[in-house]
C-alpha positions in Angstrom: 11.8 -9.8 59.5 14.6 -12.3 60.7 13.2 -11.7 64.1 9.9 -13.5 63.8 10.3 -17.1 65.0 7.4 -20.1 65.1 7.2 -24.2 66.2 4.7 -26.4 66.6 3.0 -29.2 65.3 -0.3 -29.4 63.0 -2.5 -32.0 61.3 0.0 -32.4 57.8 2.2 -34.5 60.4 1.3 -35.2 63.0 -1.9 -37.5 64.3 -4.2 -36.3 66.4 -3.1 -38.4 69.6 0.1 -36.2 68.9 -1.6 -33.0 68.4 -3.4 -33.4 71.8 -0.3 -33.9 73.8 0.6 -30.3 73.0 -3.0 -28.7 73.3 -3.2 -25.8 75.7 -6.2 -24.6 77.1 -6.8 -20.8 77.5 -5.7 -21.0 81.4 -2.4 -22.9 80.2 -1.9 -20.4 77.3 -1.8 -17.6 79.8 0.4 -19.3 82.4 2.9 -20.2 79.8 3.4 -17.3 77.6 3.6 -15.3 80.7 6.5 -17.6 81.9 8.2 -18.0 78.6 8.6 -14.1 78.2 10.1 -14.0 81.3 12.6 -16.4 81.7 13.4 -16.8 77.6 13.8 -12.8 78.2 11.0 -12.9 74.5 10.3 -9.9 73.4 7.2 -10.6 72.4 5.4 -14.1 71.7 2.1 -15.6 70.9 0.5 -19.1 71.6 -2.2 -20.4 68.9 -3.8 -23.8 70.0 -6.9 -25.5 68.0 -8.1 -29.1 67.2 -5.4 -29.1 64.0 -2.3 -26.9 65.3 -0.5 -25.9 68.3 2.0 -22.8 67.1 4.3 -20.6 69.7 5.0 -17.7 67.7 7.9 -15.6 69.4 10.0 -12.1 68.6 12.8 -12.4 70.0 15.2 -9.8 68.3 18.6 -11.2 67.6 18.5 -13.7 70.4 18.7 -17.3 68.6 16.0 -19.6 70.8 14.3 -22.5 69.6 10.2 -22.4 70.2 9.7 -25.9 70.0 11.9 -26.3 72.9 9.6 -24.1 75.1 6.9 -25.9 74.1 8.0 -29.7 74.6 9.2 -28.3 78.3 6.0 -26.9 79.4 4.3 -30.1 78.4 7.2 -31.9 80.1 8.3 -33.6 77.0 11.8 -34.5 75.2 12.2 -32.1 72.3 14.2 -34.5 70.4 12.0 -37.2 70.8 9.1 -35.2 68.9 11.5 -33.2 66.8 10.4 -34.8 63.4 7.1 -33.8 64.1 8.2 -30.3 64.8 7.5 -27.6 61.9 9.5 -24.4 61.9 9.7 -21.3 60.4 11.5 -18.0 60.6 11.2 -14.4 58.8 9.8 -14.7 55.4 8.6 -18.0 55.3 6.8 -17.6 59.0 4.8 -14.8 57.7 3.7 -16.2 54.5 2.7 -19.2 56.6 0.7 -17.2 59.0 -0.9 -15.3 56.3 -2.2 -18.1 54.6 -3.4 -19.6 57.7 -5.5 -16.5 58.3 -7.6 -17.4 55.4 -7.9 -21.0 55.6 -5.6 -22.2 53.0 -4.1 -24.4 55.2 -6.7 -26.0 57.7 -7.5 -29.3 57.6 -11.2 -28.2 56.1 -10.2 -25.9 53.4 -11.2 -22.4 53.3 -13.0 -22.5 56.6 -13.4 -19.5 58.5 -13.0 -20.7 62.2 -9.3 -19.7 62.0 -9.5 -16.1 61.7 -11.9 -16.0 64.9 -8.7 -18.3 66.5 -6.0 -16.0 65.4 -7.8 -13.1 66.9 -8.8 -14.7 69.8 -4.9 -15.7 70.3 -3.6 -11.7 70.1 -6.1 -11.1 72.4 -5.0 -13.4 75.1 -1.1 -12.3 74.4 -2.0 -8.9 75.0 -4.1 -10.0 77.9 -0.8 -11.2 79.3 1.4 -8.5 78.6 3.3 -10.6 75.8 2.6 -9.0 72.9 5.0 -6.6 71.8 4.9 -4.1 68.5 6.4 -7.2 66.5 3.6 -9.7 67.1 0.4 -6.8 67.2 2.2 -5.8 63.8 2.5 -9.1 62.7 -1.0 -11.1 63.7 -3.0 -7.7 63.3 -1.9 -7.7 59.4 -2.6 -11.5 59.2 -5.9 -10.8 60.6 -6.6 -8.0 57.8 -5.6 -9.7 55.3 -7.7 -13.1 56.4 -10.7 -10.1 56.7 -10.2 -9.4 52.5 -9.9 -12.6 51.7 -13.0 -13.6 53.0 -14.7 -10.9 51.9 -13.3 -10.5 48.0 -12.2 -14.2 47.1 -15.2 -17.1 47.0 -13.2 -20.0 48.5 -15.7 -23.0 48.0 -15.5 -24.8 51.3 -18.6 -27.2 50.5 -19.2 -27.0 54.1 -18.0 -24.0 56.2 -17.0 -25.9 59.4 -16.0 -29.2 60.8 -20.2 -29.3 62.1 -21.3 -29.4 57.9 -18.5 -32.1 57.6 -19.8 -34.0 60.6 -23.3 -33.8 59.1 -21.7 -35.1 55.7 -20.3 -37.9 57.7 -23.5 -38.9 59.4 -25.2 -38.7 56.5 -22.4 -41.2 54.6 -23.2 -43.7 57.5 -26.7 -43.8 58.8 -28.8 -42.2 55.8 -31.6 -39.3 56.4 -31.0 -37.3 59.8 -35.0 -37.0 60.1 -36.0 -37.4 63.0 -32.6 -39.5 64.2 -31.8 -39.0 68.0 -28.7 -37.2 68.9 -27.0 -35.9 71.8 -24.3 -33.2 71.3 -21.9 -33.1 74.5 -20.6 -29.6 75.2 -22.2 -25.8 74.6 -19.6 -24.0 73.3 -19.1 -22.4 69.8 -18.3 -25.6 68.2 -21.3 -27.3 70.0 -23.8 -24.8 68.8 -22.4 -24.9 65.2 -23.1 -28.5 65.6 -26.3 -28.6 67.3 -27.3 -26.0 64.5 -26.8 -28.0 61.7 -28.2 -31.4 62.9 -31.5 -29.5 63.5 -31.6 -27.8 60.5 -30.9 -31.3 58.8 -34.0 -32.5 60.8 -32.4 -34.5 63.6 -33.7 -34.7 67.3 -30.8 -32.9 69.3 -30.1 -32.8 73.0 -27.5 -30.6 73.8 -25.9 -30.8 77.3 -25.2 -27.6 79.8 -23.4 -27.4 82.4 -24.8 -26.4 86.3 -23.3 -23.3 87.7 -20.4 -24.4 90.3 -22.3 -22.8 93.3 -26.1 -23.5 93.3 -28.5 -25.7 90.9 -29.1 -23.3 88.1 -28.5 -24.0 84.7 -26.1 -21.5 83.3 -27.4 -18.6 81.2 -26.4 -20.3 77.8 -27.7 -19.8 74.2 -29.4 -23.1 72.8 -30.0 -23.5 69.8 -33.7 -23.7 68.7 -35.6 -26.7 68.7 -32.6 -28.2 71.0 -33.8 -30.0 74.2 -31.2 -29.4 77.3 -30.6 -31.4 80.0 -27.4 -31.4 82.6 -24.0 -32.4 81.7 -24.1 -34.4 84.4 -26.9 -36.8 83.1 -25.2 -37.3 80.0 -24.6 -41.0 80.2 -28.1 -41.8 82.0 -29.5 -42.6 78.9 -26.8 -42.8 76.6 -27.7 -45.6 74.4 -31.0 -44.6 73.3 -28.7 -41.7 71.1 -27.8 -42.8 67.6 -25.5 -40.3 67.4 -23.3 -38.4 70.0 -21.1 -36.0 69.5 -18.3 -34.4 72.4 -17.0 -31.2 71.8 -15.9 -29.5 74.8 -12.5 -27.6 76.2 -12.9 -30.2 79.6 -9.4 -31.7 79.7 -11.1 -35.1 81.3 -12.9 -37.6 79.2 -16.9 -37.0 78.9 -17.2 -40.6 78.0 -14.7 -43.2 78.9 -15.3 -47.1 78.3 -16.2 -47.8 81.3 -19.3 -45.6 81.2 -20.3 -47.4 78.5 -19.7 -50.5 79.7 -22.6 -52.7 79.9 -24.9 -50.9 77.5 -26.4 -52.2 74.0 -25.9 -49.6 71.1 -27.1 -50.5 67.6 -25.1 -49.0 65.1 -24.2 -46.0 67.0 -21.9 -43.1 65.6 -19.6 -41.4 67.5 -17.7 -38.2 66.5 -15.3 -36.7 69.0 -14.7 -33.2 68.0 -11.9 -31.9 70.6 -8.3 -31.7 71.1 -7.5 -33.4 73.6 -9.8 -35.6 72.8 -13.1 -35.7 74.8 -13.9 -39.6 73.8 -11.5 -42.5 75.3 -10.4 -44.1 72.4 -11.2 -47.4 73.6 -14.5 -46.3 73.5 -14.4 -47.3 69.8 -13.9 -50.8 70.5 -17.1 -51.4 72.1 -19.5 -53.5 70.1 -22.2 -50.9 68.2 -20.1 -48.0 68.6 -18.3 -46.5 65.6 -16.1 -43.9 67.0 -14.7 -40.7 64.6 -12.4 -37.9 65.3 -11.4 -34.8 63.7 -8.7 -36.8 61.5 -11.8 -38.4 59.6 -13.4 -34.6 58.9 -11.4 -33.1 56.7 -12.0 -32.5 52.9 -8.4 -32.6 50.9 -9.8 -32.5 47.9 -10.9 -28.8 48.1 -7.9 -27.5 47.5 -7.8 -28.7 43.8 -11.6 -27.3 43.2 -10.3 -23.7 44.1 -7.5 -23.2 42.1 -8.5 -20.0 40.6 -9.5 -19.0 44.2 -6.3 -19.8 45.6 -4.4 -17.5 42.7 -6.7 -14.9 43.8 -6.0 -15.2 47.4 -2.3 -15.7 46.9 -2.4 -12.1 45.4 -3.7 -10.4 48.0 -1.7 -12.0 50.4 1.6 -10.9 48.7 0.2 -7.1 49.1 0.2 -7.6 52.9 3.5 -9.7 52.5 4.9 -6.7 51.2 3.7 -4.5 53.5 5.1 -6.2 56.4 8.4 -6.1 54.7 8.4 -2.8 54.5 7.4 -2.3 58.1 10.0 -4.7 59.2 12.9 -2.9 56.9 12.0 0.7 58.3 12.5 -0.8 61.8 16.0 -0.6 61.2 15.7 2.9 61.1 13.7 3.4 64.5 16.5 5.0 65.9 16.9 7.8 63.3 13.4 8.9 63.6 12.9 9.0 67.2 16.3 11.3 67.5 14.6 13.6 64.3 11.4 13.4 66.4 13.0 14.2 69.5 15.4 17.4 68.4 12.5 18.8 66.5 10.0 18.2 69.5 12.7 20.0 71.8 13.2 23.0 69.0 9.7 23.4 68.9 8.9 24.1 72.5 12.2 26.3 73.0 10.3 28.2 70.0 6.9 28.4 71.5 8.3 29.8 75.4 8.1 33.1 75.1 5.0 32.9 73.5 3.5 30.2 76.0 4.8 32.0 79.0 2.7 35.5 78.0 -0.6 34.1 77.5 -0.4 31.6 80.1 1.8 33.3 82.8 2.2 31.0 85.4 4.8 28.8 85.9 2.0 25.7 87.0 0.2 26.3 83.9 3.2 26.3 81.7 4.2 23.2 83.7 0.4 21.5 82.3 0.4 22.9 78.8 4.0 21.6 77.5 3.7 17.9 77.8 0.6 18.6 75.8 2.9 20.4 73.5 5.6 17.8 73.4 3.0 15.1 72.6 1.2 16.9 69.9 4.9 17.9 68.0 6.3 14.5 68.3 3.2 12.7 66.9 2.8 15.2 63.8 7.0 14.7 63.0 6.9 10.7 63.3 3.7 10.9 61.1 5.5 12.6 58.7 8.3 10.5 59.1 6.8 7.5 58.6 5.2 8.6 55.5 8.2 8.4 53.8 7.9 4.7 54.4 5.2 4.5 51.9 6.2 7.4 49.5 9.7 6.7 48.8 11.7 3.7 47.6 13.4 1.4 49.6 16.8 2.2 48.9 16.6 6.2 49.5 15.4 5.8 53.4 18.6 5.9 54.9 19.6 8.8 52.9 16.7 10.8 53.3 16.5 10.6 57.2 20.5 10.6 57.5 19.8 14.1 55.7 16.7 15.2 57.8 18.5 14.4 61.2 21.6 16.4 59.9 19.4 19.4 59.5 17.5 19.0 62.5 20.3 19.2 64.3 22.0 22.0 62.7 19.7 25.0 63.6 18.1 25.0 66.7 17.0 27.4 69.5 18.9 24.5 71.8 22.1 25.0 69.8 22.0 28.8 69.7 22.0 28.7 66.0 18.3 28.8 65.2 17.0 30.6 62.0 
């Protein structure tokens, strides 16, 4: 298990300004992972980049590698300058962290569901890049399964299921009723649609931006929430002062609103919320008269953990089962060479025993050449199934002795050695 390492920054020890410096778009993450695996000689790697955290997970075998240095070098920063912000975990500590993360126990919005989808998407991207190995795959698949089980069996009080709901609470605190309140949502991604649906259900008059195609003038086919009006993204600034609420939630590497964009416009107690990392709205825009600017750090709810003491205990009991499963899996990996050797010897012996029967039935050399690979594969899988079953049926301290005995037995009497029985 010690071959697993992770490093990164998160909302607990880094401000939104610091977090956005380490944020990666999907395309950036893909390029970075491919480069890291090549130059770092990693067996596997995965990059998780969300609004609240950036984490690099690596499977490095016995190599002593610092994942945080990889992150900093990719962003052109000195690792030592940001070392105080870094979180480094290895082995059991890293596994425990990921399991808790998968069910929202480490999220800024306690118990939120979005992190599970983000972990799944990060694993899918690692696969697409050819950067996942057996260790990364097993670790993150287990975390996803654990997160699903907790979400299904434990009722975690989230008060609001996402940052979108927390944004609604903030708006009610600042502006009162949302009925007929003119709101502009910049961004038609998952977060933008969540916010639009939430505000529409609260009675607000919501307008959402949509981008045009790169070539042509038609609006992209997108899901526009019911009750929302849509405008071209390019027209977002035209009537900016007519909206009491402006919320930006895009994946753009550039500002959607700058202080210069809003210069000369009149605002009356407008509330702007930046729900993107990196930020969508220029921080200087918060200095504009009549505008109050908030970001993701303003949407958390730290009191939820205290109100979830019982559900936290239940969640931790479930996660412990998955942690123990991973520990057994990693421990059994030490015996993989034995398993493969037993499987190989047994497969060779089985094929040798079948030679006469196969020749009698098939006759032609070509047909025999075609059938043998299928036989070898079938026998190999059957033997490995039995051997890996020992992991779940025998005490851990008996694994090695049992496998060594099976290896000795497999080698002792085979047709290949001429001593078959």
